[in-house]
C-alpha positions, 0 to 999 in steps of 0.5 A: 319754091325759090327765086334768086335776085341780085341787088347792088352791093351798097344796098345789101345792108339796107335790105338786111337792116340793123341786126337783121331787123329789116330782113325779119320784118319783110319775111314776116310781112310776106311769110317768106324766108330770105337768104342774103349773100353779103359778098355777092349781093345774091338774094334767095327767096323761098316760101311754102306755096301752101302757106304763102299768099299767092299775090305776095309770092308774085310781088315779093321779088319786085319788093326786093328789086325796089329796095335794090334800086334805091327805094326804102324798105318802109316804102317798098313794103307797100307793094305787098298790097293788092292795089299797089304796083311796081314799075322800073324805068331804065334811063339808058333808053334815052341817055345811052351808056354815057355816064355824064348824061345819066348824071345830068338826067338824075339831077333833072329827075331829083331837082334842087333839094329833091323838089322835082321828085317830091312834086311828082310823088305828091301830085301823082300819089306814087313813091319814087326812087332814082338810083344809078340808071334806073327810076323805080315807081310804086303806086296804084293803077291811077297814080302809076301812069301819072308819075310814069308820064312825068318821068318820061317827059323829063327823060325826053328833055321837056322843061320842068315847068312843062312837066309840072303843068302837064302833071297837074292837068292830068291829075285834074282830068283823072279826078274829074273822070273818077267823079263822073264814074262815081256819079254814073254808078250812084245814079244807076243804083238809084235810078229805078228806085227814084223813079218809082218814088216819083210816080205814086202806085207805080211800084205796086202796078209793076208788082201786079204786072209781074204776078199777072204774067206769071199767072198766064197759061201757055196756049200751046200747053194742052195740059195747062189749058185743060187744068185751067178749064176744069171746074172746082167742086163748088163751081158751076156754069149757068146759061141765061137767055137774053 
């Protein structure tokens, strides 16, 4: 099976690495074969479906796209993990094709000395790369929405201070929600056992009740009723007058 992707020419060397080291490490990590055309930027990915992990087969093209759009291979390789996902945002949806607008927006997304990009990464848990007219985000299912919302707010023209406060607030809310879910899960797992411990003999009573129910005879089952009424060899019925 084979898939082809084209990456920008100035990212071809990054994908290959010194003496092909990066390409080889990526091939080994995903059990695929890469053919990279240095003249066109075309990348062909091939693999044996019987030997390659299906998840890695599905995600590897995204890994190549991420490297092609500015992400370092060392960070992009995280995409091969089951709980790591990829999102590409095209700023032209907000800026159009105007080069100066795109340049200004790249500056706003990166910030002075990369401060805004680092803040988004640190407070969302995502990896972020800004390249040309695109923004690449890599993170888990909780981190990706946080970073995506922050990037989109900047693209919509929000002030950095507003974006920072919103990201911090959403992160706090997410942590609280996660703690509540953990508490509910823990409480649910221990609720029955905990209640039984509080009431002496309750567990034994419940056990007896289950045994009693299992021993009951269905009155509609004639065979079972007759079997219950039969006397064993050592059993007799005695009648006494009052």
